[in-house]
C-alpha positions in Angstrom: 41.2 53.9 -154.8 39.8 50.7 -156.2 42.7 48.7 -154.8 42.1 50.2 -151.3 38.5 49.2 -151.3 39.4 45.7 -152.4 41.9 45.4 -149.6 39.5 46.6 -147.0 36.8 44.2 -148.2 39.3 41.3 -148.3 40.5 42.1 -144.7 36.9 42.3 -143.4 36.0 38.9 -144.9 39.1 37.3 -143.6 38.4 38.5 -140.1 34.9 37.3 -140.2 35.9 33.8 -141.4 38.6 33.5 -138.7 36.2 34.6 -136.0 33.6 32.0 -137.1 36.2 29.2 -137.6 35.5 26.3 -135.2 39.2 25.8 -134.7 39.4 29.2 -133.0 36.5 28.3 -130.6 38.1 25.2 -129.2 39.1 25.3 -125.5 42.8 26.3 -125.1 42.6 28.7 -128.1 40.8 31.4 -126.2 42.2 33.1 -123.1 40.2 32.0 -120.0 37.6 30.0 -122.0 35.5 29.2 -118.9 34.8 33.0 -118.7 34.5 33.5 -122.4 31.9 30.8 -123.0 28.9 30.9 -120.7 27.6 27.6 -119.5 23.9 27.2 -120.2 22.1 25.9 -117.1 18.4 25.3 -117.0 17.5 26.1 -113.4 14.0 24.8 -113.7 14.9 21.5 -115.3 12.6 18.7 -114.1 10.3 21.0 -112.2 6.6 20.2 -112.3 4.5 22.9 -113.8 2.2 24.7 -111.3 -0.6 27.2 -111.9 -1.0 25.9 -115.4 -3.3 28.6 -116.5 -0.8 31.3 -115.6 2.2 29.4 -116.9 4.3 29.7 -113.8 7.1 27.4 -112.8 8.5 27.1 -109.4 10.1 24.7 -106.9 7.8 24.0 -104.0 9.2 23.6 -100.4 9.5 20.1 -99.0 6.3 19.3 -97.1 6.7 19.7 -93.3 9.9 21.9 -93.6 10.4 25.4 -92.2 12.4 28.0 -94.2 15.6 29.3 -92.8 15.2 32.2 -90.2 11.4 31.4 -90.0 9.5 30.2 -87.1 7.4 27.1 -86.4 3.8 27.5 -87.6 1.2 28.4 -85.0 -1.3 26.0 -86.6 -4.0 28.6 -86.0 -6.8 28.8 -88.6 -9.3 31.6 -89.2 -12.0 29.6 -87.4 -9.9 29.2 -84.2 -11.3 32.3 -82.5 -11.8 30.5 -79.1 -8.3 29.1 -79.3 -7.0 32.6 -80.2 -8.3 34.1 -77.0 -6.0 32.0 -74.9 -3.0 32.1 -77.3 0.1 33.7 -75.7 3.3 35.3 -76.9 6.0 32.5 -77.3 8.9 34.9 -77.4 11.0 36.5 -74.7 11.1 40.2 -75.6 13.5 43.0 -74.6 12.9 46.8 -74.8 14.5 46.7 -78.3 11.8 44.3 -79.5 9.1 46.6 -78.2 10.8 49.6 -79.9 10.8 47.6 -83.2 7.1 46.9 -82.6 6.5 50.6 -82.4 8.3 51.1 -85.7 6.4 48.4 -87.4 3.1 49.6 -86.0 3.7 53.1 -87.4 4.5 51.6 -90.8 1.7 49.0 -91.1 -1.0 50.1 -88.6 -0.7 53.8 -87.9 -2.2 54.9 -91.2 -5.6 53.5 -90.0 -5.4 53.2 -86.2 -3.4 56.4 -85.8 0.0 56.8 -84.2 -1.8 57.4 -80.9 -3.8 54.2 -81.3 -7.0 56.2 -81.1 -8.4 55.2 -84.5 -7.9 58.6 -86.0 -5.3 57.7 -88.6 -4.5 59.7 -91.8 -6.9 57.6 -93.9 -9.8 58.2 -91.6 -9.0 61.9 -91.2 -9.0 62.3 -95.0 -12.5 60.9 -95.2 -11.5 57.5 -96.9 -13.5 55.5 -94.3 -17.2 55.8 -93.5 -16.5 54.4 -90.0 -13.6 55.0 -87.7 -11.1 52.2 -87.4 -10.7 50.5 -84.0 -9.7 52.8 -81.1 -7.2 50.5 -79.4 -7.4 52.6 -76.3 -11.1 52.0 -76.0 -12.5 49.9 -73.2 -13.3 47.0 -75.6 -9.8 46.7 -76.9 -8.1 47.3 -73.5 -9.7 44.1 -72.4 -8.9 42.2 -75.6 -6.4 39.4 -75.2 -3.1 39.4 -77.0 -4.0 36.2 -78.8 -7.2 37.8 -80.2 -5.2 40.7 -81.6 -2.7 38.2 -83.1 -5.6 36.5 -84.8 -6.9 39.8 -86.2 -3.4 40.7 -87.6 -3.0 37.2 -89.2 -6.5 36.8 -90.7 -7.9 40.3 -90.7 -11.1 41.6 -89.0 -14.1 43.4 -90.4 -12.9 45.9 -92.9 -9.2 45.3 -92.0 -7.5 42.8 -94.3 -4.9 40.2 -93.3 -1.3 41.5 -92.5 0.2 38.0 -92.5 2.3 38.8 -95.6 3.5 42.1 -94.3 4.5 40.9 -90.8 6.1 37.6 -89.9 5.3 35.7 -86.7 7.8 37.5 -84.5 7.0 40.9 -86.0 3.3 40.4 -85.2 4.1 39.8 -81.6 6.4 42.8 -81.4 3.5 45.0 -82.7 1.2 43.5 -80.1 3.8 44.0 -77.4 3.9 47.7 -78.3 0.1 48.0 -78.3 -0.2 46.2 -74.9 2.5 48.5 -73.5 0.5 51.6 -74.6 -2.8 50.1 -73.4 -1.2 49.4 -69.9 -0.5 53.1 -69.7 -4.1 54.0 -70.5 -6.1 51.8 -68.1 -5.2 48.4 -69.5 -3.7 45.4 -67.7 -0.1 45.6 -66.5 2.4 45.1 -69.3 4.1 41.7 -69.0 5.4 41.0 -72.5 9.0 42.0 -71.7 11.8 40.3 -69.8 14.2 42.8 -68.1 17.7 41.6 -67.3 17.4 42.4 -63.6 14.2 40.3 -63.4 15.9 37.3 -65.0 18.9 37.7 -62.6 16.6 37.9 -59.6 14.7 34.7 -60.7 18.0 32.9 -61.1 19.1 33.8 -57.6 15.8 32.7 -56.2 16.1 29.3 -58.0 19.7 28.9 -56.6 18.5 29.7 -53.1 15.6 27.2 -53.3 17.9 24.5 -54.6 20.3 25.1 -51.7 17.5 24.9 -49.1 16.4 21.6 -50.6 19.8 19.9 -50.3 20.0 17.2 -47.7 22.2 18.0 -44.7 
């Protein structure tokens, strides 16, 4: 019994020594060493420390650049309310864009303004608000320009906070397109924020006809 314990102890010590031996840790002595030994990489090497009081480190984007799949900035500030009134949708929308605007509206806006755009959303119905959220079918909002609505989404208005972080530039306009479509069906101005294929084709034919007429004979 004593000899067995001695043998087990000796075998264990030998295994430990061999595993720690630097000779056995050299490249070429281990199968696939590039996978066995992880390469230590400091991803934040050379990065300047920002938000010192919080201890955060991060790489800031290059000034003046636009992130991939993002859009050029609108350069609108919270004080630009007059500019906002004349601001127009820069995108060419299809019916699919308006449908996505409806989806985003129900996710982000419907809880307050209601799925019917009447201001009677679940939060107001449950007594969470002292005053009813904006009735987007009301006379005041039927006449509100698309740029003013965009400004409200980006910066917030009254008790409503900013939704700039929840909706990117195109998504804001998709939501506005959906709102304007519903408003046009309830006494608002005709809906013009969509480009139908047949309209584009007709315009192309008209341009071709005009150019033919202008050719010298």
